[in-house]
C-alpha positions as CSV (number, residue, x, y, z in Angstrom):
1,M,97.9,136.1,111.4
2,P,100.9,137.3,112.5
3,I,102.8,135.6,116.2
4,K,100.5,136.0,119.0
5,N,100.2,137.8,121.2
6,R,99.8,135.0,123.9
7,F,103.0,133.7,123.3
8,A,104.7,137.1,123.9
9,E,102.9,136.8,127.2
10,L,104.7,133.8,128.0
11,H,107.7,134.3,126.7
12,A,109.7,134.2,129.7
13,E,108.4,131.9,131.2
14,I,108.4,128.6,128.0
15,T,111.9,130.5,127.9
16,E,112.7,129.4,131.8
17,W,111.2,125.4,130.2
18,R,113.7,125.9,127.7
19,R,116.9,126.5,129.8
20,D,115.7,124.0,133.2
21,L,115.2,121.5,130.4
22,H,118.9,122.8,128.5
23,E,120.7,122.2,132.5
24,N,118.5,118.6,132.8
25,P,119.9,116.7,129.4
26,E,118.8,113.0,129.3
27,L,119.8,110.7,125.9
28,L,117.4,108.2,123.8
29,F,115.2,106.7,125.7
30,D,116.3,107.6,129.3
31,T,114.2,110.8,129.4
32,H,112.6,109.7,132.5
33,R,113.3,113.5,134.4
34,T,111.9,115.4,130.7
35,S,108.9,113.3,130.7
36,A,107.8,113.7,134.1
37,I,108.3,117.8,133.6
38,V,105.9,117.3,130.1
39,E,103.5,115.4,131.5
40,E,103.4,117.2,134.7
41,K,102.4,120.2,133.0
42,L,100.4,118.5,130.6
43,K,97.7,117.9,133.5
44,A,98.7,121.3,134.6
45,F,97.2,122.6,131.5
46,G,94.2,121.1,131.6
47,C,95.1,118.6,128.9
48,D,91.7,116.3,128.6
49,E,94.4,113.1,128.8
50,V,97.5,112.6,129.1
51,V,99.2,109.1,128.8
52,S,103.0,108.3,129.9
53,G,105.0,105.4,128.7
54,I,104.1,105.1,124.8
55,G,107.6,104.1,122.9
56,R,108.8,103.7,126.6
57,T,109.7,107.0,128.2
58,G,107.6,109.0,125.2
59,V,105.1,111.6,126.6
60,V,101.4,112.0,124.4
61,G,98.4,114.8,125.0
62,V,94.7,115.4,124.1
63,I,93.5,118.6,124.2
64,K,89.8,118.5,122.1
65,G,88.1,121.7,120.7
66,K,85.7,123.7,121.8
67,T,84.0,121.5,118.8
68,D,84.3,118.4,117.3
69,T,81.7,117.7,114.3
70,A,84.1,116.9,111.5
71,G,85.7,114.7,113.3
72,R,89.5,115.6,112.6
73,V,92.5,115.0,115.3
74,V,96.0,116.2,114.3
75,G,98.8,115.4,115.9
76,L,102.1,117.9,116.8
77,R,105.4,115.9,117.4
78,A,108.3,117.4,119.4
79,D,111.5,115.4,120.6
80,M,113.3,115.6,124.2
81,D,116.5,114.1,124.2
82,A,119.7,114.9,124.6
83,L,123.4,114.3,123.0
84,P,125.9,112.4,124.0
85,I,128.5,115.7,123.8
86,L,130.8,117.5,125.9
87,E,129.3,121.7,126.4
88,D,132.0,123.7,124.7
89,T,129.3,127.2,125.3
90,G,129.6,129.1,128.4
91,L,126.4,128.9,129.2
92,E,124.6,129.9,133.1
93,Y,122.5,127.2,132.1
94,A,124.5,124.8,130.6
95,S,124.1,121.4,130.9
96,K,125.1,120.3,134.7
97,T,126.2,116.3,133.3
98,P,129.3,116.7,131.6
99,G,129.2,114.6,128.2
100,K,125.4,114.9,127.8
101,M,123.9,118.3,126.2
102,H,121.6,119.3,124.0
103,A,123.5,120.0,121.0
104,C,120.4,119.8,118.2
105,G,117.7,122.1,119.9
106,H,115.4,119.6,121.1
107,D,114.5,121.5,124.9
108,G,113.9,124.2,121.8
109,H,111.0,121.8,120.4
110,T,109.6,120.3,123.6
111,A,109.4,123.9,125.5
112,M,107.8,125.3,122.6
113,L,105.5,122.4,122.1
114,L,104.7,122.8,125.8
115,G,103.9,126.5,125.0
116,A,101.8,125.8,122.3
117,A,100.1,123.1,124.5
118,K,99.5,125.6,127.5
119,Y,97.6,127.8,124.8
120,L,95.6,125.4,123.2
121,A,94.2,124.0,126.2
122,E,93.0,128.1,127.5
123,T,91.6,129.1,124.2
124,R,90.1,125.7,122.2
125,N,89.7,127.5,119.4
126,F,89.2,124.9,117.3
127,D,86.4,122.0,116.2
128,G,88.3,118.6,116.6
129,T,91.0,117.6,118.6
130,C,94.9,118.3,119.1
131,I,97.1,115.7,119.6
132,V,100.9,116.5,121.6
133,I,103.6,114.2,121.2
134,F,106.4,114.3,123.4
135,Q,108.9,111.4,122.1
136,P,112.7,110.1,123.3
137,A,114.9,108.7,121.0
138,E,115.4,110.8,118.1
139,E,118.9,111.0,118.2
140,G,119.5,107.4,116.6
141,G,117.1,105.2,118.4
142,G,114.1,105.0,117.0
143,G,112.0,106.8,119.8
144,G,109.4,107.9,116.7
145,R,108.9,104.3,115.3
146,E,108.5,102.1,118.5
147,M,105.9,104.8,119.7
148,V,104.3,104.2,116.0
149,E,104.5,100.4,117.5
150,D,103.3,101.3,120.4
151,G,99.6,101.7,118.6
152,M,99.6,105.5,118.8
153,M,98.4,107.0,115.6
154,E,95.8,104.0,116.1
155,K,94.9,104.9,119.8
156,F,94.3,108.7,119.2
157,G,93.2,108.1,116.2
158,I,95.7,110.9,114.5
159,Q,94.8,111.6,110.6
160,E,98.0,113.5,110.0
161,V,101.4,114.4,112.1
162,Y,103.7,118.0,111.7
163,G,106.8,117.6,113.0
164,M,109.6,120.8,112.6
165,H,113.0,121.2,114.0
166,N,115.1,124.4,114.5
167,W,117.6,125.9,111.5
168,P,121.3,127.1,112.3
169,G,122.4,129.2,109.8
170,A,118.2,130.7,108.5
171,P,117.5,133.6,109.4
172,L,115.7,133.7,113.0
173,G,111.8,132.3,113.0
174,S,111.6,132.7,109.4
175,F,110.3,129.3,108.3
176,A,111.4,126.5,104.9
177,I,110.2,123.1,103.7
178,R,110.0,121.3,100.9
179,S,107.5,118.3,99.7
180,G,108.7,114.6,99.0
181,S,112.2,113.2,100.3
182,F,113.6,115.5,102.6
183,F,115.4,114.1,105.0
184,A,118.1,111.5,103.8
185,A,117.8,106.9,105.2
186,T,120.5,106.4,107.0
187,D,121.8,103.1,107.1
188,Q,125.1,101.5,108.8
189,F,127.8,99.4,108.4
190,D,130.7,97.8,110.4
191,I,133.2,95.8,108.0
192,H,135.8,93.3,110.1
193,V,139.0,92.5,108.1
194,E,141.2,89.9,109.3
195,G,144.3,88.9,107.4
196,L,147.6,87.2,108.7
197,G,148.9,89.8,111.9
198,G,153.6,89.5,112.2
199,H,156.2,91.6,112.2
200,A,156.6,94.4,110.5
201,A,160.1,94.6,109.5
202,K,158.7,91.0,107.7
203,P,155.6,92.6,106.1
204,Q,156.5,89.6,103.4
205,E,155.4,86.7,105.7
206,T,151.6,88.5,106.6
207,I,148.6,90.1,105.2
208,D,148.9,93.6,106.2
209,T,145.1,94.2,106.9
210,T,145.7,98.0,107.4
211,L,146.6,98.3,103.3
212,V,144.2,95.9,102.4
213,A,141.4,98.1,105.2
214,S,143.1,100.8,102.9
215,H,142.2,99.5,99.7
216,I,138.3,98.9,101.2
217,V,137.6,102.0,102.1
218,I,139.3,104.4,98.9
219,A,137.2,101.7,96.7
220,L,133.9,102.1,98.5
221,Q,134.3,106.2,97.6
222,S,133.5,104.4,93.9
223,I,130.1,103.8,94.6
224,A,128.5,107.2,94.9
225,S,131.1,107.9,92.0
226,R,130.8,105.4,89.6
227,N,128.1,103.6,90.5
228,V,125.0,105.7,90.4
229,D,123.2,108.4,88.8
230,P,124.9,111.8,89.1
231,V,122.3,113.2,89.9
232,E,120.8,111.2,92.7
233,Q,121.7,111.8,96.2
234,L,124.1,109.1,98.0
235,V,126.6,109.7,100.9
236,V,129.0,106.9,101.8
237,S,131.2,107.4,104.7
238,V,133.6,105.3,107.0
239,T,134.0,106.8,109.9
240,S,136.3,105.0,111.8
241,F,139.1,102.7,111.1
242,E,140.8,100.5,114.1
243,T,143.5,98.2,114.0
244,E,143.7,95.4,116.3
245,S,147.2,96.2,117.3
246,K,148.9,99.6,118.3
247,A,151.8,98.8,118.1
248,F,154.9,100.0,115.9
249,N,156.2,96.9,115.0
250,V,152.9,94.6,114.8
251,I,151.3,94.0,111.4
252,P,147.6,93.4,113.1
253,Q,145.5,90.5,112.2
254,K,142.4,92.2,112.4
255,V,141.0,95.8,111.2
256,A,137.4,96.9,111.9
257,L,135.7,100.2,110.6
258,R,132.4,101.5,110.1
259,G,130.3,104.0,108.6
260,T,127.2,105.1,107.4
261,V,125.2,105.4,103.5
262,R,122.7,108.0,103.2
263,T,120.6,108.0,101.1
264,L,116.9,109.5,99.0
265,D,115.2,106.7,97.3
266,S,114.7,103.0,97.7
267,D,116.5,101.5,94.8
268,V,120.3,104.0,95.7
269,Q,119.3,102.9,98.6
270,D,119.8,99.1,97.7
271,M,122.2,99.3,95.6
272,A,124.5,101.2,97.7
273,Q,124.1,98.4,100.5
274,E,124.9,95.3,97.7
275,R,128.0,97.2,96.2
276,L,129.2,97.7,99.4
277,I,129.3,94.1,100.5
278,K,131.0,93.4,97.5
279,I,134.0,95.6,97.2
280,A,134.5,95.1,100.6
281,E,134.4,91.4,100.8
282,T,135.8,91.0,97.4
283,T,138.6,93.5,97.6
284,A,139.9,92.0,100.5
285,Q,139.8,87.9,98.6
286,A,142.4,90.4,95.9
287,F,144.9,90.2,98.8
288,G,144.3,87.1,100.4
289,A,142.5,88.6,103.7
290,K,138.6,88.3,104.5
291,A,136.2,90.9,105.2
292,T,132.5,89.9,106.8
293,V,129.9,93.0,106.4
294,E,127.3,93.5,108.9
295,Y,125.0,96.2,107.1
296,N,122.1,97.6,109.0
297,R,119.3,100.0,107.6
298,G,118.4,102.6,109.7
299,Y,116.2,105.7,109.5
300,P,113.9,105.6,106.4
301,V,114.0,108.3,103.9
302,M,111.3,111.1,105.1
303,V,109.2,112.3,103.5
304,N,106.6,115.1,103.6
305,A,103.0,114.7,101.7
306,E,102.3,117.4,99.4
307,T,98.5,118.6,100.9
308,E,100.4,118.4,104.1
309,T,103.7,120.8,102.8
310,E,101.1,123.3,101.4
311,Y,98.7,123.2,104.8
312,A,102.5,123.8,107.1
313,A,104.0,125.9,104.4
314,D,100.8,128.4,104.8
315,V,100.7,128.9,108.3
316,A,104.8,129.6,108.4
317,R,103.5,132.4,106.0
318,K,101.2,133.9,107.7
319,V,103.0,133.8,111.1
320,S,106.4,135.2,109.5
321,G,105.5,136.4,106.0
322,D,107.4,134.1,104.4
323,C,108.3,130.2,103.6
324,A,111.1,129.3,101.1
325,E,111.9,126.1,99.7
326,A,114.2,124.0,102.0
327,P,117.5,121.9,100.5
328,L,117.3,117.8,100.7
329,V,119.1,117.2,103.7
330,M,121.4,114.4,103.8
331,G,120.5,114.0,107.8
332,G,118.3,111.4,109.1
333,E,114.9,112.4,111.1
334,D,113.1,109.5,112.8
335,F,110.2,111.2,112.2
336,A,109.7,109.6,109.4
337,F,108.2,107.1,110.2
338,M,105.5,108.9,111.8
339,L,105.2,109.9,108.1
340,N,104.7,106.5,106.6
341,S,102.0,105.5,109.1
342,R,99.8,109.2,108.6
343,P,100.3,112.3,105.9
344,G,101.7,115.2,106.9
345,A,105.0,117.6,106.9
346,Y,108.4,118.4,109.0
347,I,109.1,122.1,108.7
348,L,112.0,123.9,109.1
349,M,112.3,126.8,111.7
350,G,115.1,129.2,111.7
351,N,117.7,129.3,114.7
352,G,119.7,132.1,113.7
353,A,123.6,132.5,113.6
354,S,123.7,129.8,116.2
355,A,126.6,127.0,115.7
356,A,126.0,124.2,114.0
357,V,123.3,121.4,115.4
358,H,125.7,118.3,116.5
359,H,128.2,121.1,117.9
360,P,129.7,121.6,121.6
361,K,129.2,125.2,121.1
362,Y,125.3,125.4,119.8
363,N,123.0,126.9,121.3
364,F,118.5,127.3,120.9
365,D,117.7,130.3,120.3
366,D,115.0,131.7,122.4
367,E,114.0,134.6,121.0
368,A,112.7,132.2,118.6
369,I,110.5,130.7,120.8
370,P,107.0,133.0,119.8
371,A,107.8,132.2,115.9
372,G,107.7,128.4,116.7
373,C,105.0,128.3,119.6
374,S,102.4,130.1,116.8
375,W,103.1,127.8,114.1
376,W,102.2,125.0,115.7
377,A,98.7,127.1,117.4
378,E,97.9,128.5,113.4
379,M,98.7,124.5,112.6
380,V,95.7,123.5,114.8
381,E,93.3,125.9,114.4
382,T,94.2,126.2,110.2
383,R,93.5,122.7,110.2
384,M,90.5,122.8,112.1
385,P,89.1,126.0,111.9
386,S,86.4,127.2,115.0
387,N,82.6,126.3,113.5
């Protein structure tokens, strides 16, 4: 089954939805306009049930097939939120809100799942129930966790769940997936270093926190290079270094460091946390300073189930003719919470020559819409074939 003809017919309409969402980006859980549009369209499509307010601002639609002899329930999930980025695309439908931008393609994900929902509500050519899930706050807010904790899986009887993300650099409309660990766990840390401030001309009378913090930054890189098996995956990045004073002639009393740890294995994650805290504290102590560490676990490792990964890959081959082996990704993805709750899989779809996600020149390519919609719809019709 190649790209479905219905999505060629709906292409212009779905593109219009996507560009409207792009013009009006919303962050984290504040997806009120987007959620209202999704809810309105799902009701207009004739969904059997539409529920809002799950995971704060999430929206769920229920579409029943022509028959339900097996009692199977399949969930499809798209994310809705944008990023706090100033857009630099020059598009006629660029963001109308300075400092907010759909720089990760969630506008495309939402529009494609809406397109699939319209088709599935029209045809209902499957045996079972499809649950379409529109999630807020993927970009750091943990909206997936909130929807799961709100009891979404139990309320709608979801048995397996599937997600999709566009992938710049991969051929437009192509697909790639991998079984097992796929996207990394994303932890965050803050390190507060306190020494003894003073005059920059008299460093001997101070405990120089800038020097201490610099040694901590360098020492933290030994976690990946000397504390973990080289065949394992680990990233430790210090992304912020801020001194209490910005004056030329003042050695600051305090320095704040901030960063992230990315891992694909729970044992490596535990080790990295332990070593980061120990290195920061003891390095500061060696210079006569003090370091305190706040370490927060973020999104868990996203793990694709083996069987469901093969289902997703088979459908991708039907739609595009092939499905590649995806690389390991050290970025995070809160679809991990849904995959921890139910078996399922997450697939990448090529977005062509676009700038990278999270870049101010990124743009979702609307020519990918028919392929993405077809994959969503075919997942339902393949997993719940009509009798």
